[in-house]
N, CA and C of each residue as an Amber inpcrd file, in Angstrom:
protein
   717
-102.2000000  44.7390000 129.2860000-100.6130000  44.2660000 128.6670000
-100.0370000  45.7580000 129.0880000 -98.8960000  45.5090000 129.3010000
 -97.7160000  46.8930000 129.9900000 -97.2260000  47.1700000 128.4370000
 -97.6650000  48.3810000 128.4240000 -96.8880000  49.9450000 127.0610000
 -95.3550000  49.1550000 127.1250000 -94.6850000  49.5330000 125.8940000
 -92.9860000  49.2420000 125.8020000 -93.0560000  50.7260000 126.3590000
 -91.4220000  50.6520000 127.3290000 -90.8000000  51.6810000 127.9120000
 -90.3560000  52.5270000 126.6980000 -90.8830000  53.1500000 126.6910000
 -90.6770000  54.6350000 125.6150000 -88.5980000  54.8940000 125.3980000
 -88.5590000  54.9930000 124.5170000 -87.3310000  55.4230000 124.1760000
 -86.8150000  56.5330000 124.1150000 -85.8950000  57.2880000 124.2860000
 -85.3550000  58.8950000 124.1460000 -84.8950000  59.1040000 122.9860000
 -85.2490000  59.6870000 122.1080000 -85.0700000  59.7340000 120.8220000
 -83.6610000  60.8010000 120.7220000 -83.4900000  61.5500000 121.9650000
 -82.2650000  62.1080000 122.2750000 -80.8670000  61.4640000 122.2220000
 -80.8540000  60.3540000 122.6220000 -79.9010000  59.4210000 123.3340000
 -79.7040000  58.5570000 122.2350000 -78.3170000  58.7560000 121.6080000
 -78.3530000  57.1200000 120.5380000 -78.0280000  56.3320000 120.8940000
 -78.6830000  54.7860000 120.0280000 -78.8440000  53.5250000 120.4990000
 -77.0920000  53.1760000 120.7820000 -77.0770000  52.0590000 121.3080000
 -76.0250000  51.6530000 121.8320000 -75.7070000  49.9520000 121.5590000
 -74.8920000  49.3570000 121.5740000 -74.5100000  48.1450000 121.4650000
 -74.3190000  47.5220000 122.4600000 -74.6030000  48.5940000 123.6470000
 -73.5900000  47.9200000 125.0090000 -72.2770000  48.4360000 125.4990000
 -71.1990000  47.8080000 124.2100000 -70.1540000  49.3780000 124.4880000
 -70.3760000  50.8530000 124.3020000 -69.4680000  51.1820000 125.2160000
 -69.5670000  52.8380000 125.4860000 -68.7520000  53.2080000 124.0560000
 -68.9740000  54.2560000 123.5790000 -68.6150000  55.3240000 122.3740000
 -66.8100000  55.7670000 123.4190000 -66.2490000  55.2430000 121.8280000
 -64.7840000  55.4580000 122.2100000 -64.8130000  57.1870000 122.1250000
 -64.0610000  58.1350000 122.9280000 -63.9450000  59.5600000 122.9320000
 -62.6160000  59.6180000 121.9630000 -62.5690000  60.2260000 121.0790000
 -61.2340000  60.5620000 120.3380000 -60.3740000  61.8400000 121.0630000
 -59.5750000  61.7710000 121.8680000 -58.9760000  62.6460000 122.3680000
 -57.4930000  63.4040000 122.1410000 -57.4830000  62.6870000 121.0270000
 -56.0740000  62.7420000 119.9340000 -55.8500000  64.7810000 119.7730000
 -54.9520000  65.3040000 119.9860000 -54.9670000  66.2160000 119.4600000
 -55.0000000  66.8080000 117.8050000 -55.2360000  68.0460000 117.3940000
 -55.4830000  68.2630000 116.0320000 -54.0110000  69.1140000 115.3780000
 -53.9980000  68.2080000 114.7440000 -51.6320000  68.5810000 114.2460000
 -52.0500000  68.9270000 112.9100000 -51.0660000  70.0460000 112.1160000
 -51.6260000  70.4640000 110.8920000 -49.7420000  70.0750000 110.6150000
 -49.2000000  69.3230000 110.0450000 -48.0330000  69.2930000 109.4020000
 -47.3450000  69.9280000 108.5850000 -46.1460000  70.9120000 108.5200000
 -46.2230000  71.2670000 107.4690000 -44.7880000  71.1380000 107.1430000
 -44.1430000  71.1380000 105.8180000 -43.1330000  71.5900000 105.4360000
 -42.4100000  72.9370000 105.1520000 -41.0700000  72.7780000 105.5840000
 -40.9330000  74.1480000 105.5210000 -38.6790000  74.5500000 105.0890000
 -39.2290000  75.5420000 104.1420000 -37.4310000  75.6900000 104.0400000
 -37.1900000  76.8150000 104.5110000 -35.5960000  77.1680000 104.3560000
 -35.3100000  78.2300000 104.7140000 -33.7810000  78.5450000 103.9910000
 -33.6640000  79.7220000 104.0890000 -32.1560000  79.9400000 102.8880000
 -32.1260000  81.4300000 103.5310000 -30.6300000  82.0730000 102.8550000
 -30.3140000  83.5050000 103.3340000 -29.9110000  83.2450000 104.7610000
 -30.3010000  84.9660000 105.1970000 -30.0770000  85.1030000 106.6630000
 -31.0650000  84.1100000 107.5270000 -31.8240000  83.3550000 107.0150000
 -32.3960000  82.7220000 108.0820000 -32.0190000  81.5460000 108.1010000
 -30.6040000  81.4150000 107.4860000 -29.6760000  80.4050000 108.0410000
 -28.8380000  80.0770000 109.2070000 -28.7990000  81.5070000 109.4060000
 -27.9230000  81.4930000 110.5710000 -28.9660000  81.9390000 111.8960000
 -30.1350000  81.8500000 111.8910000 -31.0340000  81.9520000 113.2210000
 -31.0260000  80.2450000 113.7490000 -30.6020000  80.2520000 115.2280000
 -30.5710000  79.4360000 116.3220000 -32.3330000  78.3080000 116.2610000
 -32.2060000  77.2030000 117.3480000 -33.5880000  76.9640000 117.3830000
 -34.1670000  77.6400000 117.7540000 -34.0170000  78.1800000 119.4310000
 -35.0360000  78.6430000 119.9200000 -35.2660000  80.0750000 119.0590000
 -34.3250000  80.5980000 118.0460000 -35.2620000  81.5620000 116.9360000
 -35.9800000  81.1170000 116.1670000 -35.9410000  80.0110000 115.9520000
 -36.9100000  79.5850000 114.8130000 -38.1920000  79.3070000 115.6450000
 -38.4410000  78.9500000 116.4720000 -39.3300000  78.8340000 117.4160000
 -40.0790000  79.9210000 117.4890000 -39.7580000  81.1390000 118.1700000
 -39.9540000  82.2710000 118.1880000 -40.5960000  83.0890000 117.0590000
 -39.7910000  82.7400000 115.9020000 -40.2880000  82.9320000 114.6280000
 -41.4100000  82.6330000 114.1210000 -41.2080000  81.4080000 114.2420000
 -42.8420000  80.7080000 113.7290000 -44.3240000  81.1920000 114.8310000
 -43.8600000  80.7940000 116.3130000 -44.9060000  81.4640000 116.8180000
 -45.7000000  82.8180000 116.7030000 -44.8160000  83.9160000 116.2360000
 -44.8160000  85.0710000 116.1740000 -45.5210000  85.2090000 114.9430000
 -45.0090000  84.3020000 113.3580000 -45.8750000  84.0770000 112.1200000
 -47.2560000  83.2590000 112.4130000 -47.1880000  82.5550000 113.3460000
 -48.8030000  81.7120000 113.2820000 -49.7630000  82.6640000 113.8990000
 -49.1280000  83.3230000 114.8290000 -50.3610000  84.7540000 115.8470000
 -50.8450000  85.5320000 114.9530000 -49.7110000  85.8620000 113.6840000
 -49.8050000  87.2450000 112.7360000 -51.2770000  86.5240000 111.9300000
 -50.7030000  85.3640000 111.5730000 -51.7560000  84.6660000 110.5290000
 -53.2720000  84.4870000 111.2130000 -52.8370000  84.2550000 112.7490000
 -55.0480000  84.2260000 112.9490000 -54.9320000  82.6250000 113.2620000
 -53.7060000  82.1430000 113.2960000 -53.8740000  80.5800000 113.6490000
 -54.3960000  80.3840000 115.0130000 -55.6510000  78.9490000 114.9810000
 -56.4510000  79.2720000 116.1400000 -54.9790000  78.2080000 117.2160000
 -54.2170000  78.2630000 117.7100000 -53.2800000  77.3320000 117.9610000
 -53.8560000  76.5560000 119.8860000 -53.3440000  75.3360000 119.2860000
 -53.4280000  75.1680000 121.3080000 -52.2190000  75.5910000 121.7240000
 -52.4830000  75.6830000 123.4440000 -51.4100000  76.2330000 123.9070000
 -51.3380000  75.4210000 124.9930000 -50.2930000  75.3470000 125.8180000
 -50.0700000  74.8470000 127.0880000 -50.5610000  74.9840000 128.4280000
 -50.5200000  74.5940000 129.3420000 -51.3610000  75.3100000 130.6710000
 -50.0470000  75.4130000 131.4120000 -50.5690000  75.9490000 132.8220000
 -49.5140000  76.7540000 133.3350000 -49.3750000  78.3160000 133.4340000
 -48.2220000  78.9650000 134.0170000 -48.2550000  80.5130000 134.6650000
 -48.1650000  80.9640000 132.8510000 -47.6110000  79.9740000 132.0590000
 -46.4430000  80.4560000 130.6410000 -46.9050000  79.7810000 129.6590000
 -47.9540000  79.9570000 129.6030000 -48.8960000  78.8090000 128.0360000
 -47.9360000  79.4440000 126.9600000 -47.0750000  78.0100000 126.4080000
 -46.6940000  78.2610000 125.1000000 -47.7310000  77.4850000 123.6290000
 -47.3730000  77.7010000 122.4350000 -47.5060000  77.0850000 121.5510000
 -47.3920000  75.8380000 121.4280000 -48.0160000  74.7290000 121.3750000
 -47.6190000  73.1700000 121.0500000 -46.7580000  73.2880000 119.2390000
 -45.8440000  73.3090000 119.2930000 -44.9530000  73.4860000 118.1270000
 -43.8700000  72.5640000 117.9510000 -43.4910000  71.6280000 117.3350000
 -42.8520000  70.3320000 117.3540000 -41.6220000  70.6000000 116.1380000
 -40.5420000  70.9150000 116.1710000 -39.4580000  70.3190000 114.9530000
 -39.0750000  69.0710000 115.2350000 -39.0020000  68.4450000 114.0330000
 -38.6450000  66.9490000 114.0610000 -37.0700000  67.3780000 113.9770000
 -36.6930000  67.4240000 113.8220000 -35.0310000  67.9580000 114.0450000
 -35.0040000  69.1690000 113.8380000 -34.1970000  69.9030000 115.1910000
 -33.6460000  71.1910000 115.3990000 -32.5460000  71.5170000 114.0750000
 -32.5850000  72.4740000 113.4140000 -31.3630000  72.7330000 112.8240000
 -30.1140000  73.6070000 113.4290000 -28.8300000  73.2860000 112.6040000
 -27.6930000  74.3030000 113.2160000 -27.7110000  75.3740000 112.5980000
 -27.1330000  76.5100000 113.3700000 -26.7200000  77.4180000 113.0460000
 -25.4190000  77.5070000 111.9600000 -26.4090000  78.4170000 110.2080000
 -25.2720000  78.0030000 109.2140000 -25.8380000  77.0520000 108.3440000
 -26.8810000  76.3380000 108.8360000 -27.8000000  75.2740000 108.1280000
 -28.8450000  75.3960000 107.2890000 -28.8360000  75.7290000 105.6620000
 -30.1590000  75.9170000 105.3180000 -30.6830000  74.5770000 104.8460000
 -31.9430000  74.4740000 104.6630000 -33.1040000  73.4940000 104.4220000
 -33.9450000  73.4020000 103.5590000 -34.5640000  72.5080000 102.4280000
 -35.0660000  72.4690000 102.2560000 -36.4390000  71.8530000 102.1320000
 -36.6150000  70.5650000 103.1490000 -37.8700000  70.2150000 103.4700000
 -37.8990000  69.8730000 104.6430000 -37.7090000  70.8440000 105.7460000
 -38.0770000  70.4810000 107.2990000 -39.5020000  70.2820000 107.6050000
 -39.8440000  69.4360000 108.8470000 -41.0350000  69.0560000 109.4470000
 -41.3180000  69.9750000 110.6110000 -42.2630000  70.3920000 110.5080000
 -42.7830000  71.3920000 111.6110000 -44.6120000  70.6800000 112.4050000
 -44.9060000  70.2430000 113.3810000 -46.0430000  69.7050000 113.8530000
 -46.8340000  70.9610000 114.4390000 -48.1570000  71.5470000 113.9370000
 -48.7500000  72.7620000 115.0280000 -49.6960000  72.0410000 115.6470000
 -50.0960000  72.2090000 116.3690000 -51.0760000  71.5830000 116.9610000
 -52.4270000  72.9980000 117.3280000 -53.6990000  72.7010000 117.1020000
 -54.6700000  73.1510000 116.4480000 -55.8250000  73.3350000 117.5570000
 -56.3820000  74.2270000 118.1740000 -57.6800000  74.0390000 119.0050000
 -59.2080000  73.7680000 118.0220000 -58.5880000  72.4820000 117.7520000
 -59.9810000  71.8460000 116.8550000 -59.5210000  71.4470000 115.2140000
 -60.5840000  71.2570000 114.6160000 -59.8530000  70.6640000 113.0260000
 -59.5760000  71.9490000 112.2520000 -58.5680000  72.1090000 111.1810000
 -58.3410000  73.4940000 110.8520000 -58.1220000  72.9030000 109.4920000
 -58.1840000  73.4450000 108.0800000 -58.0090000  73.0590000 106.8950000
 -56.4690000  73.7560000 106.9900000 -55.4830000  72.5260000 106.7350000
 -53.9820000  72.8950000 106.3880000 -53.7510000  73.1820000 105.5530000
 -54.4530000  73.7360000 104.0240000 -54.1290000  74.5650000 103.1730000
 -54.3990000  75.8900000 103.0530000 -55.3500000  76.2930000 104.5120000
 -55.3690000  77.3580000 104.8550000 -54.2800000  77.6380000 105.5710000
 -53.9050000  77.1390000 106.2850000 -53.0830000  77.5750000 107.3790000
 -51.8220000  77.5790000 106.5250000 -51.1870000  76.6970000 105.2430000
 -50.1540000  77.2650000 104.8170000 -49.9720000  78.4580000 103.6860000
 -51.5650000  78.8350000 103.4140000 -51.1680000  80.0180000 102.4750000
 -51.2360000  81.1090000 103.2560000 -52.0380000  81.0930000 104.4980000
 -52.1240000  82.1810000 105.8750000 -50.4550000  82.2660000 106.1630000
 -50.0650000  81.6000000 106.4030000 -48.6120000  81.4120000 106.9690000
 -47.4270000  81.9650000 106.1010000 -47.5010000  81.4380000 104.7630000
 -46.8750000  81.9640000 103.7320000 -47.1890000  83.6240000 103.5370000
 -48.0380000  83.7140000 104.1400000 -48.4440000  85.4990000 103.6570000
 -47.4310000  86.4930000 105.0000000 -47.1790000  85.6380000 106.0410000
 -46.5790000  86.3710000 106.8650000 -45.2420000  85.6530000 107.5750000
 -44.8560000  85.4280000 106.7830000 -43.1550000  84.8260000 107.2370000
 -42.3880000  85.5870000 106.6070000 -41.0670000  85.6610000 107.4220000
 -39.9130000  86.3110000 106.5060000 -39.5340000  85.8330000 105.3850000
 -38.2840000  86.9160000 104.9890000 -37.4210000  86.4670000 103.9520000
 -36.9060000  85.2010000 104.1150000 -36.6570000  84.7400000 103.0060000
 -35.5380000  83.2830000 103.4130000 -36.3110000  82.4370000 104.3350000
 -37.4420000  82.3390000 104.6080000 -38.2860000  80.8130000 104.9270000
 -39.5400000  80.6580000 104.4680000 -40.2710000  79.4960000 103.7090000
 -40.9720000  79.5750000 102.7880000 -41.5670000  78.1430000 103.5460000
 -43.0700000  77.8170000 103.0170000 -43.9530000  76.9660000 103.5960000
 -44.0730000  76.3040000 102.4950000 -43.9680000  74.8660000 102.4800000
 -44.7450000  73.8850000 101.1290000 -45.5760000  72.8800000 101.4600000
 -45.6000000  71.8960000 101.6590000 -46.6880000  70.7220000 101.4700000
 -47.3010000  70.9600000 103.1820000 -48.6180000  71.3990000 103.4100000
 -49.5750000  70.9320000 104.6910000 -50.5010000  69.7790000 104.6400000
 -50.8650000  69.4120000 105.7380000 -51.3180000  67.8490000 105.9060000
 -51.7400000  67.8840000 107.1510000 -53.1290000  67.9770000 107.3690000
 -53.5040000  67.4160000 108.7040000 -52.9020000  66.1000000 109.4820000
 -52.5740000  65.8600000 110.2650000 -52.8370000  64.4060000 111.0970000
 -52.9960000  64.1400000 112.2010000 -53.1270000  62.7300000 112.5550000
 -53.8520000  62.6100000 113.9170000 -52.5550000  61.6640000 114.8350000
 -51.8670000  62.3130000 115.6630000 -51.0730000  61.8670000 115.9640000
 -51.3360000  60.5310000 116.7350000 -50.2920000  59.5820000 116.5430000
 -50.4250000  58.0550000 117.7120000 -49.8040000  57.8020000 118.7690000
 -49.7980000  58.9110000 119.4160000 -48.4130000  58.8740000 120.6250000
 -47.4940000  59.2890000 120.8360000 -46.6610000  58.4990000 119.5310000
 -45.3450000  59.2480000 119.5410000 -44.9550000  60.3830000 118.7940000
 -43.9980000  61.3140000 119.6950000 -43.9640000  62.7730000 118.9290000
 -43.0510000  62.3030000 117.6200000 -43.2860000  63.6730000 116.6860000
 -42.4140000  63.2740000 115.6180000 -40.7680000  63.2230000 115.6960000
 -40.1560000  63.8360000 117.0040000 -39.0300000  63.6840000 117.1510000
 -38.3970000  62.7320000 117.9200000 -39.2880000  61.7790000 118.1030000
 -39.1390000  60.5320000 118.3110000 -39.3890000  59.4340000 117.4300000
 -39.4520000  60.1090000 116.0640000 -39.8870000  59.2920000 115.0200000
 -38.3730000  59.4860000 113.8340000 -37.9320000  60.4320000 114.1550000
 -36.6990000  60.9340000 112.9640000 -35.3200000  59.7200000 113.2590000
 -35.2910000  59.3380000 111.9790000 -34.1780000  58.0720000 112.0390000
 -33.1100000  58.5560000 110.7270000 -33.1060000  59.4460000 110.1980000
 -32.2150000  59.5180000 109.3410000 -32.3560000  61.2420000 108.9270000
 -31.1260000  61.5680000 108.1550000 -31.5720000  63.4570000 107.3380000
 -30.2620000  63.2190000 106.1290000 -30.4090000  64.0270000 105.3700000
 -30.0950000  63.7790000 103.9220000 -29.2710000  65.1330000 104.2670000
 -27.7100000  65.4280000 103.7870000 -27.7020000  66.9520000 104.1310000
 -26.5520000  67.0180000 102.7200000 -26.6120000  68.2340000 101.9250000
 -25.3410000  67.9580000 100.7850000 -24.5730000  69.2560000 101.1070000
 -23.5540000  69.0160000 101.0800000 -22.2580000  69.8280000 101.8260000
 -21.4930000  70.1520000 100.1110000 -21.1710000  71.2690000 100.1600000
 -20.5800000  72.4310000  99.0280000 -19.2890000  73.0320000  99.2940000
 -18.2820000  72.4560000  98.9340000 -16.9790000  73.0720000  99.1310000
 -16.0840000  72.5640000  98.2080000 -14.8060000  73.3450000  98.0580000
 -13.6810000  72.8750000  96.4460000 -13.3020000  72.0660000  97.5680000
 -12.7970000  70.5040000  96.4600000 -12.4850000  69.1260000  96.6990000
 -13.5230000  68.1490000  97.7910000 -14.2310000  68.5010000  97.5180000
 -15.1640000  67.6650000  98.9340000 -15.3360000  66.3510000  98.1260000
 -15.5830000  66.8190000  96.8560000 -16.3740000  65.2520000  96.2330000
 -14.6830000  64.1400000  96.6160000 -13.4060000  64.7380000  95.8400000
 -12.7900000  63.8630000  96.3110000 -12.1240000  63.1740000  97.6640000
 -12.4530000  64.0020000  98.6370000 -12.7860000  63.8990000 100.1830000
 -13.7690000  63.0360000 100.6390000 -14.7960000  63.2720000  99.8640000
 -15.6530000  61.8840000 100.3990000 -15.4210000  61.1910000 100.0370000
 -14.8120000  60.7980000  98.2620000 -14.6780000  59.1990000  98.0160000
 -13.4390000  58.5310000  98.7440000 -12.6860000  59.3710000  99.2740000
 -11.7590000  58.6480000 100.1510000 -12.4030000  58.6260000 102.1250000
 -13.4120000  59.1860000 102.2540000 -14.3060000  59.2140000 103.6250000
 -15.1350000  57.5500000 103.4350000 -15.3230000  57.3980000 102.6620000
 -16.2290000  56.0970000 102.5150000 -15.9560000  55.2910000 102.7670000
 -15.0160000  54.1990000 102.0690000 -14.3630000  52.9590000 102.3470000
 -13.4060000  53.2140000 103.8410000 -13.5400000  53.4600000 104.4780000
 -13.1830000  53.6390000 105.7860000 -13.7080000  52.8910000 106.8310000
 -12.8600000  52.1590000 107.3280000 -13.5550000  51.1260000 108.1940000
 -14.1780000  51.9720000 109.5090000 -13.4480000  52.4770000 110.5230000
 -13.8890000  53.0240000 111.2470000 -13.6270000  54.5750000 111.1330000
 -14.3350000  55.6490000 111.6640000 -14.2730000  56.9370000 111.7270000
 -14.5360000  57.8710000 112.8740000 -13.5560000  58.0010000 113.6410000
 -13.8450000  58.6840000 114.8360000 -13.1840000  60.1370000 114.7930000
 -14.5640000  60.9190000 115.7480000 -14.4360000  62.3970000 115.1910000
 -14.5880000  62.5960000 116.9560000 -14.2000000  63.7550000 117.4820000
 -14.3290000  64.4130000 118.7270000 -15.9600000  64.9260000 118.7180000
 -16.4690000  64.7990000 119.9640000 -17.8930000  65.0190000 119.8850000
 -17.8690000  66.1010000 121.2620000 -18.7790000  67.1330000 121.4610000
 -18.9690000  67.7440000 122.4460000 -20.2110000  67.0270000 123.1660000
 -20.6840000  65.6560000 123.9790000 -21.8470000  66.2810000 125.1180000
 -21.4730000  66.1570000 126.1410000 -22.7150000  66.8630000 127.0080000
 -23.0400000  67.2920000 128.0840000 -22.2440000  67.7320000 129.0940000
 -21.1520000  69.0430000 127.8950000 -20.1860000  69.9400000 128.4130000
 -18.9220000  68.6280000 128.5000000 -18.8450000  67.6590000 127.5940000
 -17.2940000  67.0700000 128.0550000 -17.3310000  66.6990000 126.5680000
 -16.0480000  66.5840000 125.9050000 -15.4710000  66.0310000 124.8030000
 -15.6210000  64.4120000 125.0160000 -15.8980000  63.6930000 123.8450000
 -15.6210000  61.8990000 123.7330000 -15.6580000  61.8750000 121.8050000
 -15.3160000  60.6110000 122.3320000 -14.9010000  60.0570000 120.9310000
 -15.9200000  59.3840000 120.4740000 -16.2480000  59.5110000 119.1900000
 -17.2050000  58.8880000 118.4500000 -16.9230000  58.4050000 116.6520000
 -17.0860000  56.9440000 116.5350000 -17.1530000  56.5870000 116.0250000
 -18.3780000  56.7230000 114.5980000 -18.2940000  57.9120000 113.6350000
 -19.3750000  57.8840000 112.7720000 -19.6970000  56.8210000 111.8200000
 -18.6950000  56.0640000 111.5350000 -18.8480000  55.0800000 110.6170000
 -19.8960000  54.6560000 110.5360000 -20.3080000  54.2030000 111.5990000
 -21.4730000  52.6520000 111.3340000 -22.7180000  53.9800000 111.1320000
 -22.6370000  54.8700000 111.6550000 -23.7610000  56.1570000 111.0800000
 -23.8140000  56.6600000 110.2450000 -22.9240000  56.5460000 108.9260000
 -22.5610000  57.1420000 107.8580000 -23.2660000  55.8550000 106.6310000
 -24.3860000  56.3620000 106.3660000 -25.3060000  55.4560000 105.1180000
 -25.1450000  55.3990000 103.8480000 -25.1370000  56.4150000 103.0870000
 -24.3910000  56.3980000 102.4190000 -24.0450000  58.1180000 101.5840000
 -22.8610000  58.1310000 100.3020000 -22.4940000  59.2670000  99.7950000
 -22.9230000  59.3950000  98.3940000 -23.2510000  60.4810000  97.7840000
 -23.0180000  60.2630000  96.2480000 -22.9100000  61.5680000  95.9630000
 -22.5200000  61.3900000  94.1420000 -22.4620000  63.1480000  93.6020000
 -23.5960000  63.7040000  93.6480000 -23.2580000  64.8150000  93.2800000
 -24.9960000  65.3770000  93.2690000 -24.7600000  65.8800000  91.5100000
 -24.0530000  65.9790000  91.1260000 -24.1050000  66.6050000  89.5280000
 -23.7940000  67.6990000  89.7500000 -23.6950000  68.4080000  90.3980000
 -23.5050000  69.7920000  90.7970000 -21.7520000  70.7490000  91.5730000
 -20.8510000  70.0140000  90.6700000 -19.7140000  70.4780000  90.6620000
 -18.9780000  69.9970000  92.0730000 -18.2960000  71.1280000  92.9920000
 -17.7500000  70.5170000  94.4540000 -18.9970000  70.2550000  95.2660000
 -19.9600000  69.6480000  95.2640000 -21.1140000  68.9300000  96.2200000
 -21.4720000  67.1900000  96.3780000 -21.2030000  67.2250000  97.4940000
 -21.3930000  65.7110000  97.4490000 -22.5580000  65.6340000  98.9370000
 -23.5280000  64.5750000  98.9940000 -25.4810000  64.7190000  99.1660000
 -24.9030000  63.1740000 100.6450000 -24.8620000  63.7110000 101.4930000
 -24.6980000  62.5930000 102.5780000 -26.1850000  62.2370000 103.3640000
 -26.1520000  60.7090000 103.2920000 -27.3510000  60.2660000 104.1840000
 -26.9930000  59.8390000 105.6630000 -27.4780000  59.8420000 106.4900000
 -26.7600000  59.8850000 107.9740000 -27.7660000  59.2260000 109.1160000
 -27.7600000  58.3870000 109.9690000 -28.5310000  58.4990000 110.9800000
 -28.9140000  59.8420000 111.8340000 -29.7130000  59.8890000 112.4450000
 -30.4240000  61.1230000 112.5040000 -31.0830000  60.6380000 114.2010000
 -31.6750000  61.8030000 114.3840000 -32.6280000  61.7480000 115.6100000
 -31.7630000  61.6310000 117.1730000 -32.8230000  61.2490000 118.2970000
 -32.5300000  62.2770000 119.5410000 -31.1410000  60.6420000 120.2380000
 -31.2550000  59.4880000 119.5970000 -30.4900000  58.1820000 119.9800000
 -28.7270000  58.5060000 119.0960000 -29.1040000  58.6020000 117.8750000
 -28.1240000  58.5830000 117.2380000 -28.0190000  59.4970000 116.0970000
 -27.1910000  60.6880000 115.7880000 -27.0660000  61.7630000 115.0130000
 -26.4370000  62.2170000 114.9570000 -25.9000000  62.3200000 113.5470000
 -23.8850000  62.9530000 112.6070000 -24.6250000  64.2660000 112.3810000
 -23.7170000  65.2660000 112.6660000 -24.0540000  66.7500000 112.4780000
 -23.4170000  66.6050000 111.0670000 -23.1800000  67.6950000 110.2400000
 -22.6840000  68.0050000 109.1200000 -21.3340000  68.3420000 109.5700000
 -20.9840000  69.1500000 110.5920000 -20.0140000  69.7550000 110.9890000
 -18.9100000  68.1420000 111.2390000 -19.3910000  67.3760000 111.6780000
 -18.7430000  65.9250000 111.9210000 -18.0870000  65.4510000 110.9030000
 -19.0650000  65.4690000 110.1250000 -18.7990000  64.7870000 108.7610000
 -17.2810000  65.5380000 108.0280000 -17.7770000  67.2810000 108.4450000
 -16.5110000  68.1100000 107.8870000 -15.1880000  67.9560000 108.7700000
 -15.4820000  67.4800000 109.8140000 -14.1870000  67.2200000 111.1070000
 -13.5570000  66.4380000 110.2630000 -14.4310000  65.2230000 109.8430000
 -13.4170000  63.9320000 109.5680000 -12.9170000  64.0370000 108.6590000
 -13.2920000  64.4410000 107.0830000 -13.0760000  65.0280000 105.9990000
 -11.6600000  65.4860000 105.7740000 -11.2810000  66.4050000 106.7230000
 -10.2600000  67.2790000 106.9210000  -9.2610000  66.6440000 107.9030000
  -9.7280000  65.8840000 109.0960000  -8.6480000  64.9630000 110.5210000
  -8.2030000  63.5990000 108.4430000  -9.1380000  63.0940000 108.4610000
  -8.4450000  61.6560000 107.3930000  -8.5240000  62.0030000 105.8440000
  -8.5650000  63.0620000 105.2230000  -8.8610000  62.9570000 103.7200000
  -8.0270000  64.0570000 102.9100000  -7.6910000  64.7600000 103.9970000
  -6.9530000  66.0390000 103.4530000  -7.5970000  67.3810000 103.1110000
  -8.8960000  67.4100000 103.3660000  -9.7420000  68.2570000 102.7250000
  -9.3710000  69.5640000 103.3910000  -8.6790000  70.8410000 102.9380000
  -8.4970000  71.8900000 103.3840000  -9.7970000  72.5230000 104.3460000
  -8.9080000  72.4990000 105.4810000  -9.5280000  73.4330000 106.6290000
 -10.4240000  74.8030000 106.6320000  -9.6260000  75.2260000 105.8200000
 -10.6540000  76.7140000 105.3560000 -11.8210000  76.7130000 104.5250000
 -11.7990000  75.5200000 103.6340000 -12.3690000  74.8070000 102.6820000
 -13.4540000  74.4570000 103.2670000 -13.3910000  73.5140000 104.4090000
 -14.4600000  72.7370000 105.7420000 -15.1950000  73.9800000 106.1400000
 -14.4860000  75.0610000 106.5230000 -14.7980000  76.0560000 107.5710000
 -16.1120000  76.8980000 106.4140000 -15.7170000  77.1070000 105.4220000
 -16.7830000  77.7110000 104.5080000 -17.3620000  77.4280000 103.5480000
 -18.0940000  75.6690000 103.8810000 -18.4740000  74.8460000 103.1140000
 -19.8690000  74.8880000 103.0990000 -20.6320000  75.4570000 101.8780000
 -22.2410000  75.3170000 102.0220000 -23.0770000  74.0430000 102.3620000
 -23.8650000  74.0540000 103.7970000 -24.4990000  72.9320000 103.7450000
 -26.1100000  73.0020000 104.0060000 -26.4590000  72.2130000 103.5160000
 -28.1510000  72.0080000 103.1390000 -28.5860000  70.7530000 103.3690000
 -29.6990000  70.8440000 104.6230000 -30.1820000  69.9080000 105.0020000
 -31.2510000  69.3520000 103.9240000 -31.6110000  68.6350000 103.0470000
 -31.9650000  68.2820000 102.1100000 -33.5890000  67.4370000 102.0970000
 -33.2260000  66.8750000 103.4280000 -34.5420000  66.7720000 103.9010000
 -34.1230000  65.4270000 105.5070000 -35.5620000  65.4770000 106.1420000
 -35.2380000  64.8500000 107.4490000 -36.3090000  63.3370000 107.1180000
 -35.8050000  62.1070000 107.6580000 -36.7580000  61.0660000 107.0480000
 -37.5140000  60.6830000 108.4620000 -38.4470000  60.5100000 108.4110000
 -39.4580000  59.6240000 109.7560000 -39.4600000  58.0570000 109.4440000
 -39.5630000  57.5400000 110.2540000 -39.5540000  56.0680000 110.5120000
 -40.8150000  55.7620000 110.1300000 -41.3170000  54.4650000 108.8890000
 -42.6500000  54.1470000 108.9200000 -43.1350000  55.2330000 108.1160000
 -42.3910000  56.0340000 107.4790000 -43.5290000  57.3630000 106.4120000
 -42.5800000  57.4830000 105.8850000 -41.4130000  57.8600000 105.0900000
 -40.5170000  58.7490000 104.1750000 -39.5940000  57.2870000 103.9570000
 -39.2680000  57.5500000 102.5920000 -38.3710000  55.9470000 102.2140000
 -36.9470000  56.1360000 102.7860000
């Protein structure tokens, strides 16, 4: 009688199908705010600020390959110069799993004045970049007379404005991209909900341009308007 073949105890049993390997990156998604002097940093400056702060916090970052490796950081929607923010989204790729609460607390200890970290959570990307999932943004604009100007702007059927694209000026009708206008209960401040992202993107300066052009908003008041991005909305995530 033949002896049964001895199974290797070090090899896990299978059902005939190969075990799937999960090669997705490890990502911590943080929410951050900026105000004061930090409002006047450009996108590349913000990128360098977070790269430097993450290194100071000893976060095990994942880097790109090549002659000039860079950390894998992805901002959901770059901020314009002069725009404050209350809940921006940044994805940080790490070398293996990393406690998001620890990342948030360590990062908070090294960020400069005017930049603060809120929520942090681990996410497992499903393929589409966070930048490609941005669909809307909410801005709060404050300036003398802006509430009356916004009330005149909202009923308009068309709102053509001039926007620079690829080095040339072109006319863009932003009315289909303007999703909502409401007061904030904070005096001369109005909240605008607009389309945002890589395909359709309404910047706050276009809203101000439209109100100066069509509603009589004073140009000096528009130039000095306080701009705050309250929220960036992702498809299938935020309401």
